[in-house]
C-alpha positions as CSV (number, residue, x, y, z in Angstrom):
1,M,15.2,-10.1,-4.8
2,K,16.6,-8.3,-7.8
3,E,15.2,-4.8,-8.3
4,K,13.7,-5.4,-11.7
5,V,12.0,-8.7,-10.6
6,L,10.8,-7.0,-7.4
7,H,9.3,-4.0,-9.4
8,T,7.6,-6.4,-11.8
9,K,6.1,-8.5,-9.0
10,F,5.0,-5.3,-7.2
11,K,3.3,-4.0,-10.3
12,E,1.6,-7.4,-10.8
13,A,0.4,-7.4,-7.2
14,F,-0.8,-3.8,-7.5
15,D,-2.7,-4.6,-10.7
16,K,-4.4,-7.6,-9.1
17,V,-5.4,-5.7,-6.0
18,S,-6.7,-2.8,-8.1
19,A,-8.7,-5.1,-10.4
20,T,-10.3,-7.4,-7.8
21,T,-13.9,-7.1,-6.7
22,Q,-13.1,-8.7,-3.5
23,D,-13.9,-6.7,-0.4
24,F,-11.1,-6.1,2.1
25,P,-11.5,-5.1,5.7
26,P,-10.7,-1.4,6.3
27,D,-7.5,-2.1,8.1
28,V,-6.2,-4.2,5.2
29,L,-7.1,-1.4,2.7
30,L,-5.1,1.0,4.9
31,Q,-2.1,-1.4,4.8
32,F,-2.3,-1.6,1.0
33,Y,-2.6,2.2,0.8
34,A,0.4,2.9,3.1
35,L,2.6,0.3,1.6
36,Y,1.9,1.5,-1.9
37,K,2.6,5.1,-1.0
38,Q,5.8,4.1,0.7
39,A,6.9,2.0,-2.2
40,A,5.9,4.3,-5.0
41,Q,5.7,7.9,-3.7
42,K,8.0,7.9,-0.7
43,N,6.9,10.2,2.2
44,S,4.0,11.8,0.5
45,F,0.6,12.5,2.1
46,N,-2.0,14.6,0.5
47,N,-5.0,15.7,2.5
48,I,-7.7,15.6,-0.1
49,E,-10.1,18.5,0.0
50,G,-13.5,17.3,1.2
51,E,-12.2,14.1,2.6
52,H,-13.5,13.4,6.1
53,Q,-10.8,14.3,8.7
54,L,-11.2,10.9,10.4
55,V,-10.3,9.2,7.1
56,S,-7.3,11.4,6.7
57,A,-6.2,10.6,10.2
58,F,-6.4,6.9,9.6
59,K,-4.4,7.3,6.3
60,L,-1.7,9.3,8.1
61,N,-1.5,6.8,10.9
62,A,-1.1,4.0,8.4
63,L,1.7,5.9,6.6
64,L,3.5,6.5,9.9
65,Q,3.5,2.8,10.6
66,V,5.4,2.0,7.5
67,K,7.7,5.0,7.2
68,H,10.7,3.0,8.5
69,L,10.5,0.7,5.4
70,T,12.7,1.3,2.4
71,E,10.9,1.4,-1.0
72,D,12.0,-2.1,-1.7
73,Q,10.9,-3.4,1.7
74,A,7.5,-1.7,1.2
75,K,7.2,-3.4,-2.2
76,E,8.0,-6.8,-0.7
77,E,5.5,-6.3,2.1
78,Y,2.8,-5.2,-0.4
79,I,3.4,-8.4,-2.4
80,K,3.1,-10.5,0.7
81,L,-0.1,-8.8,1.7
82,A,-1.6,-9.3,-1.8
83,E,-0.6,-13.0,-1.7
84,K,-2.2,-13.4,1.7
85,Y,-5.5,-11.7,0.9
86,L,-6.2,-12.4,-2.8
87,K,-8.0,-15.6,-3.4
């Protein structure tokens, strides 16, 4: 997929996921989180002050599971995940 088309589809998928009122299972939310971070902010993890340590651990684990993906691969996976779960 061409880079510009991929970026546009990724942005559209992100906007749809962000705007939905649909509830996702926690593991799917973590997948969206990790894929977005890998696609948009490569290798960044911020431990938010006041965030429960268990939540931070789950986020870090999700990021570790996608760290092998390139930015473009993460965008493609994010789009697939959005298509799978958005109704």
